[in-house]
One Martini backbone bead per residue (centre of mass of N, CA, C, O) as a GRO file, in nm:
protein
  289
    1MET     BB    1 -14.857  -8.484 -15.445
    2ARG     BB    2 -15.145  -8.440 -15.374
    3LEU     BB    3 -15.090  -8.216 -15.171
    4LEU     BB    4 -14.940  -8.012 -15.367
    5VAL     BB    5 -15.184  -7.986 -15.553
    6HIS     BB    6 -15.390  -7.881 -15.345
    7MET     BB    7 -15.191  -7.625 -15.280
    8GLY     BB    8 -15.067  -7.531 -15.574
    9PHE     BB    9 -14.771  -7.636 -15.659
   10PHE     BB   10 -14.923  -7.830 -15.848
   11THR     BB   11 -15.013  -7.985 -16.156
   12LEU     BB   12 -15.241  -8.206 -16.312
   13GLN     BB   13 -15.164  -8.409 -16.600
   14LYS     BB   14 -15.377  -8.563 -16.842
   15THR     BB   15 -15.377  -8.839 -17.044
   16ALA     BB   16 -15.457  -9.123 -17.208
   17ASP     BB   17 -15.170  -9.284 -17.076
   18GLN     BB   18 -15.102  -9.039 -16.872
   19GLU     BB   19 -14.930  -8.862 -16.594
   20GLY     BB   20 -14.849  -8.527 -16.465
   21TYR     BB   21 -14.633  -8.259 -16.363
   22LEU     BB   22 -14.672  -7.904 -16.299
   23LEU     BB   23 -14.595  -7.597 -16.275
   24THR     BB   24 -14.638  -7.313 -16.087
   25PRO     BB   25 -14.600  -6.997 -15.980
   26ALA     BB   26 -14.508  -7.086 -15.705
   27SER     BB   27 -14.280  -7.304 -15.790
   28ARG     BB   28 -14.114  -7.101 -15.974
   29LEU     BB   29 -13.993  -6.938 -15.724
   30LEU     BB   30 -13.771  -7.192 -15.674
   31LEU     BB   31 -13.608  -7.112 -15.911
   32LYS     BB   32 -13.280  -7.011 -15.951
   33ASP     BB   33 -13.327  -6.885 -16.261
   34ASN     BB   34 -13.531  -6.689 -16.136
   35PRO     BB   35 -13.541  -6.354 -16.108
   36LEU     BB   36 -13.788  -6.421 -15.873
   37SER     BB   37 -13.658  -6.582 -15.661
   38THR     BB   38 -13.724  -6.760 -15.327
   39SER     BB   39 -13.512  -6.975 -15.217
   40SER     BB   40 -13.346  -6.819 -14.999
   41PHE     BB   41 -13.582  -6.754 -14.818
   42VAL     BB   42 -13.674  -7.054 -14.760
   43LEU     BB   43 -13.392  -7.143 -14.646
   44LEU     BB   44 -13.406  -6.955 -14.394
   45VAL     BB   45 -13.685  -7.041 -14.264
   46LEU     BB   46 -13.577  -7.361 -14.260
   47ASP     BB   47 -13.350  -7.321 -14.084
   48GLN     BB   48 -13.207  -7.429 -13.786
   49VAL     BB   49 -13.153  -7.140 -13.665
   50LEU     BB   50 -13.478  -7.086 -13.650
   51LEU     BB   51 -13.615  -7.346 -13.563
   52GLU     BB   52 -13.493  -7.362 -13.278
   53THR     BB   53 -13.666  -7.132 -13.149
   54TYR     BB   54 -13.930  -7.311 -13.127
   55ASN     BB   55 -13.802  -7.540 -12.933
   56CYS     BB   56 -13.748  -7.303 -12.690
   57MET     BB   57 -14.009  -7.159 -12.565
   58SER     BB   58 -14.043  -7.277 -12.282
   59THR     BB   59 -13.772  -7.171 -12.181
   60TRP     BB   60 -13.827  -6.866 -12.248
   61PHE     BB   61 -14.078  -6.820 -12.064
   62GLN     BB   62 -13.869  -6.874 -11.797
   63LYS     BB   63 -13.724  -6.616 -11.905
   64ASP     BB   64 -13.525  -6.295 -11.921
   65GLU     BB   65 -13.561  -6.265 -12.254
   66PRO     BB   66 -13.619  -6.125 -12.566
   67ASN     BB   67 -13.574  -6.409 -12.714
   68PRO     BB   68 -13.514  -6.725 -12.836
   69PHE     BB   69 -13.247  -6.670 -12.989
   70VAL     BB   70 -13.099  -6.593 -12.718
   71THR     BB   71 -13.141  -6.861 -12.578
   72VAL     BB   72 -12.975  -7.031 -12.787
   73PHE     BB   73 -12.713  -6.801 -12.876
   74GLY     BB   74 -12.659  -6.531 -12.689
   75GLU     BB   75 -12.778  -6.359 -12.929
   76GLN     BB   76 -12.853  -6.181 -13.180
   77LEU     BB   77 -12.892  -6.221 -13.509
   78TRP     BB   78 -12.704  -5.990 -13.609
   79GLU     BB   79 -12.456  -6.073 -13.445
   80TYR     BB   80 -12.436  -6.354 -13.548
   81ALA     BB   81 -12.402  -6.280 -13.851
   82SER     BB   82 -12.129  -6.116 -13.827
   83HIS     BB   83 -11.965  -6.417 -13.744
   84GLU     BB   84 -12.166  -6.597 -13.949
   85ALA     BB   85 -12.147  -6.661 -14.279
   86ARG     BB   86 -12.380  -6.836 -14.339
   87VAL     BB   87 -12.603  -6.663 -14.221
   88ASN     BB   88 -12.537  -6.401 -14.365
   89ASN     BB   89 -12.598  -6.522 -14.643
   90LEU     BB   90 -12.885  -6.601 -14.598
   91VAL     BB   91 -13.002  -6.320 -14.527
   92ASN     BB   92 -12.913  -6.173 -14.784
   93GLY     BB   93 -13.050  -6.365 -14.988
   94ALA     BB   94 -13.336  -6.333 -14.891
   95MET     BB   95 -13.351  -6.013 -14.912
   96ALA     BB   96 -13.287  -6.023 -15.220
   97ASN     BB   97 -13.529  -6.176 -15.309
   98ASP     BB   98 -13.743  -5.983 -15.200
   99SER     BB   99 -13.649  -5.735 -15.347
  100SER     BB  100 -13.684  -5.828 -15.634
  101LEU     BB  101 -13.993  -5.883 -15.610
  102ILE     BB  102 -14.096  -5.611 -15.477
  103GLY     BB  103 -13.961  -5.414 -15.676
  104LYS     BB  104 -14.127  -5.481 -15.922
  105ALA     BB  105 -14.398  -5.398 -15.797
  106VAL     BB  106 -14.347  -5.106 -15.707
  107VAL     BB  107 -14.270  -4.980 -15.991
  108VAL     BB  108 -14.572  -5.046 -16.092
  109LYS     BB  109 -14.778  -4.975 -15.842
  110CYS     BB  110 -14.578  -4.716 -15.716
  111LYS     BB  111 -14.453  -4.493 -15.912
  112GLU     BB  112 -14.554  -4.217 -15.794
  113VAL     BB  113 -14.376  -4.218 -15.529
  114PHE     BB  114 -14.092  -4.149 -15.711
  115GLN     BB  115 -14.181  -3.902 -15.831
  116GLY     BB  116 -13.958  -3.616 -15.810
  117LEU     BB  117 -13.717  -3.743 -15.726
  118ASN     BB  118 -13.350  -3.727 -15.650
  119SER     BB  119 -13.334  -3.885 -15.369
  120LEU     BB  120 -13.232  -4.214 -15.207
  121VAL     BB  121 -13.261  -4.405 -14.899
  122ASP     BB  122 -13.175  -4.745 -14.822
  123VAL     BB  123 -13.241  -4.880 -14.529
  124ALA     BB  124 -13.112  -5.170 -14.487
  125GLY     BB  125 -13.051  -5.269 -14.814
  126GLY     BB  126 -12.816  -5.458 -14.837
  127THR     BB  127 -12.740  -5.566 -15.173
  128GLY     BB  128 -12.959  -5.368 -15.351
  129ASN     BB  129 -13.215  -5.467 -15.508
  130MET     BB  130 -13.420  -5.248 -15.460
  131ALA     BB  131 -13.251  -5.000 -15.556
  132LYS     BB  132 -13.216  -5.123 -15.845
  133ALA     BB  133 -13.506  -5.115 -15.928
  134ILE     BB  134 -13.544  -4.816 -15.896
  135SER     BB  135 -13.300  -4.707 -16.062
  136ASP     BB  136 -13.390  -4.839 -16.330
  137ALA     BB  137 -13.679  -4.684 -16.339
  138PHE     BB  138 -13.491  -4.415 -16.221
  139PRO     BB  139 -13.213  -4.275 -16.357
  140ASP     BB  140 -13.236  -3.982 -16.194
  141LEU     BB  141 -13.221  -4.150 -15.930
  142LYS     BB  142 -13.037  -4.122 -15.632
  143CYS     BB  143 -12.898  -4.409 -15.478
  144THR     BB  144 -12.872  -4.535 -15.135
  145VAL     BB  145 -12.708  -4.790 -14.945
  146LEU     BB  146 -12.766  -4.867 -14.600
  147ASP     BB  147 -12.525  -5.056 -14.407
  148LEU     BB  148 -12.337  -5.266 -14.276
  149PRO     BB  149 -12.028  -5.353 -14.336
  150HIS     BB  150 -12.059  -5.676 -14.370
  151VAL     BB  151 -12.271  -5.626 -14.612
  152VAL     BB  152 -12.120  -5.385 -14.816
  153THR     BB  153 -11.872  -5.521 -14.865
  154ASP     BB  154 -11.761  -5.499 -15.208
  155LEU     BB  155 -11.980  -5.333 -15.324
  156GLU     BB  156 -12.114  -5.224 -15.631
  157GLY     BB  157 -12.201  -4.970 -15.822
  158ASN     BB  158 -12.328  -4.687 -16.002
  159LYS     BB  159 -12.426  -4.389 -16.129
  160ASN     BB  160 -12.721  -4.423 -15.923
  161LEU     BB  161 -12.546  -4.628 -15.724
  162ASN     BB  162 -12.475  -4.668 -15.374
  163PHE     BB  163 -12.256  -4.761 -15.099
  164LEU     BB  164 -12.306  -4.739 -14.726
  165ALA     BB  165 -12.146  -4.751 -14.423
  166GLY     BB  166 -12.375  -4.806 -14.140
  167ASP     BB  167 -12.606  -4.681 -13.874
  168MET     BB  168 -12.946  -4.628 -13.816
  169PHE     BB  169 -12.903  -4.544 -13.505
  170LYS     BB  170 -12.709  -4.288 -13.574
  171ALA     BB  171 -12.738  -4.248 -13.908
  172VAL     BB  172 -12.871  -4.064 -14.199
  173PRO     BB  173 -12.856  -3.983 -14.504
  174PRO     BB  174 -12.943  -3.737 -14.710
  175ALA     BB  175 -13.283  -3.705 -14.858
  176ASP     BB  176 -13.584  -3.699 -14.998
  177ALA     BB  177 -13.589  -4.014 -14.941
  178ILE     BB  178 -13.681  -4.286 -14.720
  179LEU     BB  179 -13.620  -4.632 -14.694
  180LEU     BB  180 -13.829  -4.907 -14.540
  181LYS     BB  181 -13.777  -5.244 -14.586
  182TRP     BB  182 -13.850  -5.460 -14.373
  183ILE     BB  183 -13.749  -5.329 -14.076
  184LEU     BB  184 -13.944  -5.251 -13.827
  185HIS     BB  185 -14.048  -5.552 -13.750
  186ASP     BB  186 -13.766  -5.616 -13.602
  187TRP     BB  187 -13.868  -5.395 -13.384
  188PRO     BB  188 -13.932  -5.222 -13.136
  189ASP     BB  189 -14.073  -4.917 -13.060
  190GLU     BB  190 -13.822  -4.760 -12.956
  191GLU     BB  191 -13.640  -4.832 -13.214
  192CYS     BB  192 -13.829  -4.715 -13.423
  193VAL     BB  193 -13.823  -4.421 -13.331
  194LYS     BB  194 -13.521  -4.382 -13.384
  195ILE     BB  195 -13.522  -4.431 -13.674
  196LEU     BB  196 -13.735  -4.219 -13.758
  197LYS     BB  197 -13.592  -3.971 -13.647
  198ASN     BB  198 -13.342  -3.997 -13.833
  199CYS     BB  199 -13.509  -3.972 -14.094
  200LYS     BB  200 -13.636  -3.694 -14.039
  201GLU     BB  201 -13.371  -3.526 -13.995
  202THR     BB  202 -13.268  -3.594 -14.316
  203ILE     BB  203 -13.471  -3.452 -14.464
  204ARG     BB  204 -13.492  -3.250 -14.704
  205LYS     BB  205 -13.489  -2.899 -14.785
  206ASN     BB  206 -13.589  -2.618 -14.883
  207LYS     BB  207 -13.558  -2.270 -14.916
  208ASN     BB  208 -13.768  -2.256 -14.647
  209GLU     BB  209 -13.691  -2.499 -14.449
  210GLU     BB  210 -13.880  -2.728 -14.572
  211GLN     BB  211 -13.999  -3.040 -14.543
  212THR     BB  212 -14.073  -3.237 -14.850
  213GLY     BB  213 -14.033  -3.510 -14.784
  214LYS     BB  214 -13.997  -3.875 -14.714
  215VAL     BB  215 -14.120  -4.184 -14.577
  216ILE     BB  216 -14.074  -4.524 -14.697
  217ILE     BB  217 -14.289  -4.800 -14.619
  218ILE     BB  218 -14.245  -5.165 -14.620
  219ASP     BB  219 -14.525  -5.330 -14.463
  220MET     BB  220 -14.716  -5.462 -14.244
  221VAL     BB  221 -15.093  -5.449 -14.205
  222MET     BB  222 -15.300  -5.544 -13.979
  223GLY     BB  223 -15.627  -5.593 -14.062
  224ASN     BB  224 -15.626  -5.480 -14.398
  225GLN     BB  225 -15.795  -5.618 -14.606
  226THR     BB  226 -15.896  -5.583 -14.984
  227TRP     BB  227 -16.026  -5.836 -15.063
  228ASN     BB  228 -16.282  -6.035 -15.224
  229SER     BB  229 -16.170  -6.298 -15.100
  230THR     BB  230 -16.185  -6.504 -14.833
  231LYS     BB  231 -15.941  -6.673 -14.895
  232ASP     BB  232 -15.742  -6.446 -14.924
  233ASP     BB  233 -15.779  -6.334 -14.649
  234ASP     BB  234 -15.683  -6.587 -14.494
  235ASN     BB  235 -15.398  -6.611 -14.626
  236ILE     BB  236 -15.290  -6.333 -14.536
  237THR     BB  237 -15.334  -6.358 -14.237
  238GLU     BB  238 -15.158  -6.612 -14.192
  239ALA     BB  239 -14.900  -6.483 -14.291
  240GLN     BB  240 -14.885  -6.255 -14.080
  241LEU     BB  241 -14.896  -6.447 -13.827
  242LEU     BB  242 -14.629  -6.603 -13.899
  243PHE     BB  243 -14.446  -6.348 -13.898
  244ASP     BB  244 -14.507  -6.272 -13.604
  245MET     BB  245 -14.366  -6.523 -13.491
  246GLU     BB  246 -14.090  -6.472 -13.618
  247MET     BB  247 -14.033  -6.205 -13.472
  248MET     BB  248 -14.042  -6.318 -13.189
  249CYS     BB  249 -13.814  -6.544 -13.229
  250GLY     BB  250 -13.578  -6.415 -13.415
  251VAL     BB  251 -13.646  -6.141 -13.296
  252ILE     BB  252 -13.784  -5.805 -13.150
  253GLY     BB  253 -14.061  -5.790 -13.295
  254LYS     BB  254 -14.353  -5.684 -13.506
  255GLU     BB  255 -14.664  -5.680 -13.620
  256ARG     BB  256 -14.884  -5.415 -13.744
  257ASN     BB  257 -15.119  -5.194 -13.712
  258GLU     BB  258 -15.240  -4.889 -13.784
  259LYS     BB  259 -15.239  -4.774 -13.490
  260GLU     BB  260 -14.934  -4.861 -13.432
  261TRP     BB  261 -14.813  -4.693 -13.659
  262ALA     BB  262 -14.923  -4.410 -13.584
  263LYS     BB  263 -14.776  -4.392 -13.306
  264LEU     BB  264 -14.488  -4.391 -13.422
  265PHE     BB  265 -14.507  -4.137 -13.600
  266PHE     BB  266 -14.596  -3.929 -13.388
  267VAL     BB  267 -14.365  -3.975 -13.182
  268ALA     BB  268 -14.141  -3.900 -13.414
  269GLY     BB  269 -14.281  -3.623 -13.558
  270PHE     BB  270 -14.508  -3.675 -13.746
  271SER     BB  271 -14.813  -3.562 -13.938
  272ASN     BB  272 -14.842  -3.790 -14.162
  273TYR     BB  273 -15.019  -4.052 -14.360
  274LYS     BB  274 -15.006  -4.317 -14.623
  275ILE     BB  275 -15.187  -4.613 -14.742
  276ASN     BB  276 -15.087  -4.873 -14.960
  277TYR     BB  277 -15.288  -5.159 -15.079
  278VAL     BB  278 -15.073  -5.331 -15.321
  279LEU     BB  279 -14.881  -5.586 -15.164
  280GLY     BB  280 -15.061  -5.780 -15.025
  281SER     BB  281 -14.937  -5.839 -14.718
  282ARG     BB  282 -14.839  -5.554 -14.793
  283ALA     BB  283 -14.738  -5.217 -14.757
  284LEU     BB  284 -14.744  -4.871 -14.849
  285ILE     BB  285 -14.584  -4.600 -14.665
  286GLU     BB  286 -14.645  -4.258 -14.632
  287VAL     BB  287 -14.427  -4.024 -14.457
  288TYR     BB  288 -14.475  -3.704 -14.294
  289PRO     BB  289 -14.333  -3.405 -14.153
   0.00000   0.00000   0.00000
């Protein structure tokens, strides 16, 4: 308990004749009845299916395989999850947790990014928590969640939110804006360019056949902290580096710095981008055709 108090997970409260422990904002995020709970996300990160990838890194280094997950399970995480219901539920629950949390922050801190849009496609949007947060904040914005069939089967939308089964590597439905939340860091550069090209091709055009929409990316930008506190800088950097390790072991992607992001955008045919550093360890990037 002393360790958890030191880490800020609990606070110690003393009275005249006893002492006790109270929850902090960090520990409240693990309460299942908290609308912004991250309990499912933590369960995924600590599940044996991901931890085992770290245990076989020495074996992976000696093999010609894309990542430690393939070394352990013989296939990529996404293929494994498609036929392992428990893992599929873990992944979907974790992404739903994250989308609920980041969705609340985005519609407050980045509200202007969505103003003036009539339609938006949330690519690989999972169970739709991110799109729900956006559609609730902008009732006139029509949102579509695109994901694989085993993810969106039986999910129901509402008047301005619907679900569509599909593959982002094959096609993305047309919209004013395409959203990629925590997607591109899962993939190497070549696959990212394919996804970005599919997004660019589908951005709607105006009467003059000019593409006036954009791609909205929520992801980490390494090495660009804008915090005032050195401790905050260190904590954010550590979190980014740990996620970089997770991308290496669990999937086949990586976290990127601004130079690496810019290269992807320009190779995919985009002309400009704008980075908004307002989401802690992550940033919101607007990419323009």
